[in-house]
C-alpha positions as CSV (number, residue, x, y, z in Angstrom):
1,M,32.1,18.4,-15.0
2,C,33.1,14.8,-15.8
3,D,31.4,13.2,-18.8
4,A,32.4,9.7,-17.7
5,G,28.9,9.1,-16.4
6,P,27.2,9.4,-13.0
7,M,29.3,9.1,-9.9
8,I,26.5,7.2,-8.0
9,T,25.3,4.3,-10.2
10,S,22.5,2.7,-8.1
11,I,20.8,2.4,-4.7
12,H,21.5,-0.5,-2.3
13,T,18.6,-0.8,0.2
14,L,18.7,-2.8,3.3
15,I,16.1,-4.8,5.3
16,Y,16.9,-5.8,8.8
17,S,15.0,-9.0,9.6
18,D,14.5,-11.1,12.7
19,D,14.5,-14.1,10.3
20,A,16.8,-13.2,7.4
21,P,16.6,-16.6,5.7
22,A,12.8,-16.4,5.6
23,T,12.9,-12.8,4.3
24,R,15.4,-13.7,1.6
25,A,13.3,-16.7,0.6
26,F,10.2,-14.5,0.3
27,L,12.1,-12.0,-1.9
28,R,13.5,-14.8,-4.1
29,D,10.5,-17.1,-4.3
30,V,7.4,-14.8,-4.0
31,I,8.6,-11.5,-5.3
32,G,10.8,-13.3,-7.8
33,W,13.8,-11.0,-7.8
34,P,17.0,-12.2,-9.4
35,Y,19.9,-12.5,-7.0
36,V,23.5,-13.3,-6.5
37,E,24.9,-15.2,-3.5
38,D,27.7,-13.3,-1.8
39,A,30.4,-16.0,-1.7
40,E,32.4,-14.1,0.9
41,S,29.6,-14.0,3.4
42,E,27.7,-16.9,5.1
43,P,26.0,-19.4,2.7
44,G,22.6,-18.2,1.6
45,W,23.4,-14.5,1.9
46,L,21.5,-13.3,-1.2
47,I,21.8,-9.8,-2.8
48,F,18.8,-9.0,-4.9
49,G,18.6,-7.1,-8.2
50,T,15.6,-4.9,-7.7
51,G,15.3,-3.4,-11.1
52,P,14.9,0.3,-11.9
53,S,14.8,2.6,-8.9
54,E,14.0,6.1,-7.9
55,M,14.1,8.1,-4.8
56,G,11.7,10.7,-3.5
57,V,12.4,13.2,-0.7
58,H,9.4,14.0,1.5
59,P,9.2,16.9,4.0
60,T,8.7,16.0,7.7
61,H,6.1,18.7,7.9
62,S,3.8,19.8,5.1
63,E,0.3,21.0,4.3
64,W,-1.6,19.8,1.3
65,E,-5.2,20.4,0.3
66,G,-5.9,21.8,3.8
67,K,-4.5,18.9,5.7
68,V,-1.4,19.0,7.8
69,Y,1.1,16.1,7.6
70,D,3.8,15.4,10.1
71,S,6.3,12.5,10.1
72,P,9.6,11.8,11.9
73,R,12.7,11.6,9.9
74,H,13.0,8.0,8.6
75,H,13.6,5.9,5.4
76,E,11.0,3.8,3.7
77,I,11.0,1.1,1.1
78,A,8.1,1.0,-1.4
79,L,7.8,-1.5,-4.3
80,M,6.3,-0.1,-7.5
81,C,4.1,-1.8,-10.0
82,D,2.1,-1.0,-13.1
83,D,-1.1,-2.8,-12.1
84,I,-1.6,-3.2,-8.4
85,E,-4.6,-5.5,-8.6
86,A,-2.8,-7.9,-10.9
87,T,0.4,-7.7,-8.8
88,R,-1.5,-8.4,-5.6
89,A,-3.4,-11.4,-7.2
90,E,-0.1,-12.9,-8.5
91,L,1.6,-12.5,-5.1
92,E,-1.4,-14.0,-3.3
93,A,-1.2,-17.0,-5.7
94,K,2.4,-17.4,-4.5
95,G,1.3,-17.4,-0.8
96,A,1.8,-13.7,0.1
97,T,-0.6,-12.1,2.5
98,F,-1.6,-8.4,2.8
99,T,-2.3,-6.3,5.9
100,E,-4.8,-4.0,4.2
101,P,-6.9,-3.6,1.1
102,V,-5.8,-1.4,-1.9
103,T,-6.5,2.2,-1.1
104,D,-6.0,5.4,-3.1
105,Q,-3.5,7.6,-1.3
106,G,-3.4,10.4,-3.9
107,F,0.1,9.7,-5.1
108,G,-0.9,6.1,-6.1
109,L,-2.9,3.0,-5.3
110,V,-1.3,1.4,-2.2
111,T,-1.4,-1.9,-0.2
112,M,1.0,-3.5,2.3
113,V,2.4,-7.0,1.9
114,E,3.5,-9.1,4.8
115,V,7.2,-10.0,4.6
116,P,8.4,-12.9,6.9
117,G,10.9,-11.7,9.6
118,T,10.3,-8.0,9.1
119,D,7.7,-5.3,8.8
120,P,5.2,-5.1,5.9
121,I,6.4,-3.4,2.8
122,M,4.3,-0.9,0.7
123,I,3.4,-1.9,-2.9
124,Y,2.0,0.9,-5.0
125,Q,0.9,1.8,-8.5
126,P,2.1,5.4,-8.9
127,K,-0.1,8.1,-10.3
128,H,2.9,10.5,-10.4
129,T,5.4,10.7,-13.2
130,V,8.1,8.1,-12.5
131,A,11.8,8.9,-12.7
132,H,13.1,5.4,-13.3
133,T,12.0,5.5,-16.9
134,R,14.1,8.7,-17.4
135,G,17.5,6.9,-16.9
136,A,20.2,8.1,-14.6
137,G,20.8,11.3,-16.3
138,R,23.3,13.9,-15.1
139,A,23.0,16.3,-12.2
140,G,20.4,18.9,-12.9
141,E,18.5,16.9,-15.5
142,G,14.9,16.3,-14.6
143,A,11.7,14.9,-16.1
144,T,10.1,17.0,-18.7
């Protein structure tokens, strides 16, 4: 085992948008993420620093508390926050709109924010232990 640190250092997520400049402006101006502009790509091609991250793996078929859940294989982006009501109010003050009220989904309090040029994105306040506060760690290390 190499002690030089983790081989994979971060996650790069992608949003495919029908209006990439509008999506980028929303992430820059409303969400407020820091960014760099990729000088080798077209002008305005922003790459965002999204902060700490984590990844969960959900089964495509499961049963929990007597209910059956089925989902096709896919990937999903969810933005995490510490206080969903305060986050929603701050985003609404910046012009964001939401497709649904805040609901308790068991794993956390959830709402969906409209994102120009693409589908809504989930924002949630987790009820579960979060991994991103644990650091990258090494293979086999988990939350205690």
